[in-house]
TORKE-955576 format. One line per field, with one value per residue (C-alpha): x, y, z; residue in three letters; chain; residue number from 1. Coordinates in pm, whole numbers. Example, Ala and Ser with C-alpha at 12.3 -4.5 7.8 and 13.67 -1.06 7.14 Angstrom:
east (1230 | 1367);
north (-450 | -106);
up (780 | 714);
type (Ala | Ser);
mol (A | A);
seq (1 | 2);
***
This chain:
east (-846 | -511 | -355 | -307 | 52 | 151 | 514 | 633 | 930 | 1115 | 1460 | 1339 | 1346 | 1120 | 844 | 873 | 809 | 544 | 349 | 412 | 258 | -100 | -116 | -17 | -321 | -526 | -438 | -195 | 134 | 388 | 742 | 972 | 1240 | 1476 | 1615 | 1485 | 1696 | 1565 | 1182 | 1214 | 1355 | 1131 | 807 | 898 | 974 | 661 | 432 | 252 | -123 | -26 | 267 | 335 | 608 | 818 | 957 | 1331 | 1488 | 1881 | 1933 | 1645 | 1393 | 1016 | 869 | 1113 | 1009 | 644 | 663 | 827 | 609 | 320 | 465 | 500 | 191 | -151 | -40 | -145 | 91 | 31 | 301 | 425 | 650 | 794 | 731 | 449 | 357 | 91 | 329 | 515 | 151 | 86 | 373 | 333 | -43 | 67 | 337 | 52 | 27 | -332 | -320 | -69 | 9 | 201 | 444 | 414 | 105 | -161 | -86 | -446 | -543 | -265 | -413 | -738 | -653 | -457 | -816 | -988 | -757 | -779 | -1144 | -1225 | -1001 | -1196 | -1146 | -968 | -695 | -578 | -398 | -108 | 107 | 119 | -126 | 17 | 260 | 421 | 501 | 646 | 423 | 129 | 37 | -228 | -349 | -529 | -689 | -840 | -882 | -764 | -555 | -322 | -89 | 140 | -112 | -418 | -715 | -794 | -1140 | -1146 | -1438 | -1354 | -1286 | -1060 | -885 | -825 | -721 | -449 | -358 | -286 | -61 | 121 | 195 | 437 | 598 | 737 | 545 | 305 | -24 | -226 | -587 | -674 | -479 | -653 | -984 | -916 | -742 | -991 | -1316 | -1283 | -1220 | -1614 | -1638 | -1832 | -1719 | -1460 | -1099 | -1245 | -1371 | -1004 | -931 | -1242 | -1099 | -708 | -868 | -1047 | -790 | -547 | -763 | -766 | -379 | -179 | -53 | -103 | -353 | -222 | 143 | 120 | 394 | 260 | 19 | 209 | 72 | 293 | 144 | 45 | 99 | -126 | -35 | 246 | 285 | 602 | 683 | 723 | 964);
north (-1033 | -952 | -712 | -353 | -211 | 132 | 276 | 454 | 679 | 855 | 909 | 871 | 479 | 543 | 717 | 463 | 198 | 370 | 418 | 63 | -90 | 136 | 26 | -333 | -355 | -219 | -496 | -317 | -480 | -233 | -155 | 87 | 304 | 589 | 799 | 947 | 711 | 386 | 526 | 588 | 239 | 78 | 267 | 201 | -188 | -279 | -8 | 48 | 121 | 444 | 615 | 804 | 1045 | 1264 | 1589 | 1617 | 1307 | 1240 | 1213 | 1313 | 1513 | 1441 | 1700 | 1561 | 1199 | 1337 | 1496 | 1195 | 958 | 1144 | 1183 | 806 | 683 | 792 | 660 | 832 | 1024 | 1155 | 1384 | 1323 | 1629 | 1844 | 2121 | 2316 | 2645 | 2719 | 2786 | 2421 | 2224 | 2442 | 2326 | 1978 | 1969 | 2151 | 1893 | 1621 | 1531 | 1377 | 1488 | 1632 | 1563 | 1758 | 1631 | 1565 | 1386 | 1088 | 738 | 664 | 1008 | 903 | 556 | 700 | 918 | 634 | 450 | 748 | 846 | 465 | 470 | 776 | 651 | 445 | 64 | 92 | 340 | 59 | -103 | 110 | 157 | 429 | 595 | 395 | 100 | -47 | -420 | -470 | -394 | -379 | -32 | -25 | 326 | 269 | 634 | 601 | 207 | 170 | -122 | -156 | -417 | -317 | 11 | -154 | -111 | -393 | -464 | -589 | -590 | -411 | -754 | -856 | -512 | -544 | -905 | -777 | -475 | -692 | -948 | -679 | -450 | -734 | -896 | -1213 | -1275 | -1584 | -1504 | -1794 | -1830 | -1747 | -1417 | -1277 | -1391 | -1157 | -853 | -875 | -995 | -901 | -1154 | -1196 | -1335 | -1673 | -1789 | -2089 | -2071 | -2192 | -1840 | -1732 | -1977 | -1854 | -1505 | -1594 | -1783 | -1503 | -1271 | -1469 | -1464 | -1116 | -1034 | -1345 | -1364 | -1749 | -1835 | -2161 | -2056 | -1758 | -1495 | -1279 | -1465 | -1771 | -2105 | -2194 | -2539 | -2610 | -2246 | -2006 | -1707 | -1491 | -1183 | -1178 | -889 | -992 | -850);
up (729 | 720 | 961 | 843 | 851 | 1013 | 994 | 1322 | 1209 | 1503 | 1636 | 1976 | 2090 | 2338 | 2143 | 1901 | 2152 | 2316 | 1986 | 1859 | 2208 | 2156 | 1772 | 1859 | 2091 | 1830 | 1609 | 1355 | 1238 | 1346 | 1151 | 1274 | 1159 | 1329 | 1041 | 699 | 458 | 663 | 697 | 305 | 193 | 411 | 311 | -59 | 32 | 252 | 135 | 470 | 506 | 709 | 813 | 1176 | 1092 | 1290 | 1135 | 1289 | 1167 | 1100 | 710 | 508 | 737 | 780 | 544 | 248 | 331 | 341 | -42 | -174 | -30 | -130 | -496 | -531 | -358 | -171 | 153 | 452 | 697 | 1036 | 1158 | 1523 | 1599 | 1874 | 1660 | 1736 | 1594 | 1352 | 1059 | 1126 | 1113 | 798 | 642 | 735 | 594 | 278 | 217 | 211 | 568 | 654 | 1029 | 1238 | 1646 | 1851 | 2150 | 2423 | 2293 | 2415 | 2263 | 2291 | 2119 | 1858 | 1791 | 1793 | 1468 | 1302 | 1338 | 1198 | 908 | 797 | 842 | 593 | 329 | 36 | 54 | -267 | -162 | 135 | -144 | -145 | -503 | -754 | -988 | -1259 | -1332 | -1641 | -1641 | -1997 | -2267 | -1993 | -1849 | -1603 | -1441 | -1101 | -1110 | -1448 | -1386 | -1731 | -1883 | -2214 | -2360 | -2618 | -2694 | -2729 | -2432 | -2234 | -2173 | -1830 | -1572 | -1221 | -1074 | -1355 | -1305 | -923 | -971 | -1241 | -1004 | -723 | -893 | -1119 | -821 | -703 | -970 | -841 | -548 | -516 | -422 | -263 | -386 | -41 | -16 | -370 | -242 | 45 | -156 | -440 | -316 | 59 | 374 | 412 | 46 | 87 | -259 | -317 | -436 | -793 | -839 | -866 | -1120 | -1333 | -1351 | -1392 | -1695 | -1825 | -1778 | -1938 | -2261 | -2267 | -2184 | -2304 | -2663 | -2594 | -2302 | -2286 | -2256 | -2044 | -1997 | -1749 | -1497 | -1411 | -1202 | -931 | -883 | -516 | -421 | -639 | -880 | -953 | -1220 | -1409 | -1633 | -2008 | -2258);
type (Met | Met | Ala | Arg | Ile | Val | Leu | Val | Val | Asp | Asp | Asp | Val | Lys | Thr | Val | Glu | Leu | Val | Lys | Leu | Tyr | Leu | His | Arg | Asp | Gly | Tyr | Lys | Val | Leu | Thr | Ala | Tyr | Asp | Gly | Thr | Glu | Ala | Leu | Asn | Leu | Ala | Arg | Gln | Ala | Arg | Pro | Asp | Leu | Val | Val | Leu | Asp | Leu | Met | Leu | Pro | Gly | Ile | Asp | Gly | Leu | Gln | Ile | Cys | Arg | Thr | Leu | Lys | Glu | Glu | Ser | Asp | Val | Pro | Ile | Ile | Met | Leu | Thr | Ala | Arg | Thr | Thr | Glu | Asp | Asp | Lys | Leu | Glu | Gly | Leu | Asp | Cys | Gly | Ala | Asp | Asp | Tyr | Val | Thr | Lys | Pro | Phe | Ser | Pro | Arg | Glu | Leu | Ala | Ala | Arg | Val | Arg | Ala | Val | Leu | Arg | Arg | Leu | Pro | Glu | Glu | Thr | Leu | Gln | Arg | Gly | Pro | Val | Glu | Ile | Thr | Arg | Gly | Glu | Leu | Val | Leu | Asn | Phe | Tyr | Lys | Arg | Gln | Ala | Ser | Ile | Ser | Gly | Lys | Pro | Leu | His | Leu | Thr | Pro | Val | Glu | Phe | Lys | Leu | Leu | Gly | Val | Leu | Ala | Lys | Glu | Pro | Gly | Arg | Val | Phe | Ser | Arg | Ala | Gln | Leu | Ile | Glu | Met | Val | Phe | Gly | Trp | Asp | Phe | Asp | Gly | Phe | Asp | Arg | Thr | Val | Asp | Val | His | Ile | Leu | Asn | Leu | Arg | Arg | Lys | Leu | Glu | Pro | Asp | Pro | Ser | His | Pro | Met | Tyr | Ile | Gln | Thr | Val | Tyr | Gly | Ala | Gly | Tyr | Arg | Phe | Glu | Ser | Ala | Gly);
mol (A | A | A | A | A | A | A | A | A | A | A | A | A | A | A | A | A | A | A | A | A | A | A | A | A | A | A | A | A | A | A | A | A | A | A | A | A | A | A | A | A | A | A | A | A | A | A | A | A | A | A | A | A | A | A | A | A | A | A | A | A | A | A | A | A | A | A | A | A | A | A | A | A | A | A | A | A | A | A | A | A | A | A | A | A | A | A | A | A | A | A | A | A | A | A | A | A | A | A | A | A | A | A | A | A | A | A | A | A | A | A | A | A | A | A | A | A | A | A | A | A | A | A | A | A | A | A | A | A | A | A | A | A | A | A | A | A | A | A | A | A | A | A | A | A | A | A | A | A | A | A | A | A | A | A | A | A | A | A | A | A | A | A | A | A | A | A | A | A | A | A | A | A | A | A | A | A | A | A | A | A | A | A | A | A | A | A | A | A | A | A | A | A | A | A | A | A | A | A | A | A | A | A | A | A | A | A | A | A | A | A | A | A | A | A | A | A | A | A | A | A | A | A | A | A | A | A | A | A | A | A);
seq (1 | 2 | 3 | 4 | 5 | 6 | 7 | 8 | 9 | 10 | 11 | 12 | 13 | 14 | 15 | 16 | 17 | 18 | 19 | 20 | 21 | 22 | 23 | 24 | 25 | 26 | 27 | 28 | 29 | 30 | 31 | 32 | 33 | 34 | 35 | 36 | 37 | 38 | 39 | 40 | 41 | 42 | 43 | 44 | 45 | 46 | 47 | 48 | 49 | 50 | 51 | 52 | 53 | 54 | 55 | 56 | 57 | 58 | 59 | 60 | 61 | 62 | 63 | 64 | 65 | 66 | 67 | 68 | 69 | 70 | 71 | 72 | 73 | 74 | 75 | 76 | 77 | 78 | 79 | 80 | 81 | 82 | 83 | 84 | 85 | 86 | 87 | 88 | 89 | 90 | 91 | 92 | 93 | 94 | 95 | 96 | 97 | 98 | 99 | 100 | 101 | 102 | 103 | 104 | 105 | 106 | 107 | 108 | 109 | 110 | 111 | 112 | 113 | 114 | 115 | 116 | 117 | 118 | 119 | 120 | 121 | 122 | 123 | 124 | 125 | 126 | 127 | 128 | 129 | 130 | 131 | 132 | 133 | 134 | 135 | 136 | 137 | 138 | 139 | 140 | 141 | 142 | 143 | 144 | 145 | 146 | 147 | 148 | 149 | 150 | 151 | 152 | 153 | 154 | 155 | 156 | 157 | 158 | 159 | 160 | 161 | 162 | 163 | 164 | 165 | 166 | 167 | 168 | 169 | 170 | 171 | 172 | 173 | 174 | 175 | 176 | 177 | 178 | 179 | 180 | 181 | 182 | 183 | 184 | 185 | 186 | 187 | 188 | 189 | 190 | 191 | 192 | 193 | 194 | 195 | 196 | 197 | 198 | 199 | 200 | 201 | 202 | 203 | 204 | 205 | 206 | 207 | 208 | 209 | 210 | 211 | 212 | 213 | 214 | 215 | 216 | 217 | 218 | 219 | 220 | 221 | 222 | 223 | 224 | 225 | 226 | 227 | 228 | 229 | 230 | 231);
***
């Protein structure tokens, strides 16, 4: 099972290193940023599973980062800040934060809150991304779990939709069969690599104008599959 990614954002280096130490102990992959602009760019690029976010940052402040990220995705956010008044907490929660931790803080408690927030999320929401994406003539709506091509609905099974969603969220990225099994079926799936090939074949029949010469889902021989935006 791949480690979940936590982005820690604070302009205080000692705070970042302390939080990073405790999250590493819990098995998370930790990314760090020290100002608002860097944090926003890194969150968009890496699509973490959770963000620990200070409010008072150079450049873009934490509240604006929180609002922006919540407009673009459903990533959970834990505020970590020295602003301790009730109004501050309400403002943070109103902008979409999932939890609010005040400084000085216990790093063990913060790590426990990270675990708690991730536990209460549906498994599907751990695949970060927008509610809807468009790739050429293909449109995927993750909230409605609907797909269409050139305005015509695609009648996909739940597994086909999830597989297509994983690929389409990251055009150009090559996914191995093992990665797709983990992300679509779960790390404890006891099937075999051929399962992925069968679902890819069925997806191509529904998605591609010419399944024998696919434009969207391409095979990378010896490596796996990748999605390319056609048109």
